[in-house]
N, C-alpha and C positions, 0 to 999 in steps of 0.2 A: 504493499503497500503503499503512495506516497503523501508523505504528511506534512501539511500547513500551520501556521500558528502564526496567525496574524490582530495584532495589533492595532484599535481603535480608539479615538476618544472621541463624544459626544462634540459638534460643537457648543457654545454655552449656552445658548438660546434657545436649541435646535434640541437636547437630551432625551426626550420626553419623544417625539419625531424620530428621532437617530436609533428608539429602541424596536419600536415599532416598526419603522424601514427592516431593521434585521430581523424580526419576529418574520416576516413574510420571505424573505430573503430567501432564508432557511428553510423554512414548509416549502417554499419551490425549490431549491436544491434540493432537498429528499425525497423528490419525484424526478429529476436528472437519471438518466446513466450515467455511470463513474464514479457517481458520487456515491458513495460509502458511508462519512460519516457528517454530522456538522452538527456542534456544538459551540452553547458560549457561555464565558459565564462574566463578572465583574472580578476587577485587580483592583485597585486603588479605583479613578475617577478614570480607567481605560473600562475597555471589555474586551477580552482578548477571545478570539473564533478557534478554534480549532478544527481545520477538514482535513477530510480522507478519501484521497481519489483512487480507484483498479490501479494507477500507476503513473508513472511522469507520460507519458502518451496522454493520458485520457484528463489530467492537470494544460496540459498544454492545449489538448480544445478544447475545453471548456472555457479554461482561463486566462491564458496568454493571447491567443488568439482573436485576433479585433474583432473576429463576430462571432467566439466562442459564449456558449450559451449562458456559461456564470457574467462574463463578460458584459455582454446585451443586457441581461437582466439588472446586475450592478447598477448600471447607467439607466434603464428606464424607472428604479426603484429610486433612484436618489439620495444615494448611501454617501457621496463623498461633499451633496450637496448640506447635510446633516452631520456629517463627519471628518472625524481628520486620522486616515492611517498612518502610520506612528513605524510601521517596518513591519516583516515578515523572516521567519525561519520556513527551513522546506527541506525537506529531503526523505529518504526511501525511507523504511519501520527498517526496524531490525526484528530479524525473526531469531 
C-alpha cells in the first residue's frame, strides 16, 4: 500500500467550512477504486489526513495527475480555499 500523511491547517475564519469539506471529500474518496484508506484527526491546530492507496501507480493516477479523480474532487470542493496544505510524508508501507 502507498501511504500518504498530509498536514493541513484550516484558515482562521473557515475552520467549520474546512472540516465539513474534509468530511465530504473523505466520504467520496472511500468510493474511488484504488483508495484503500482515508481518515483524519486533529493534532493541535492541524488536521492530519492518512491516505492509503493500492500502490504508487494508483496514487499517481488519482492525486498527482492533473485529471486525477482525487485532484479534481479537491478542486471542486474548494479544499484550498478553506485550508492550507502544510506538507505530506509519503511512501510504500513496510510489510
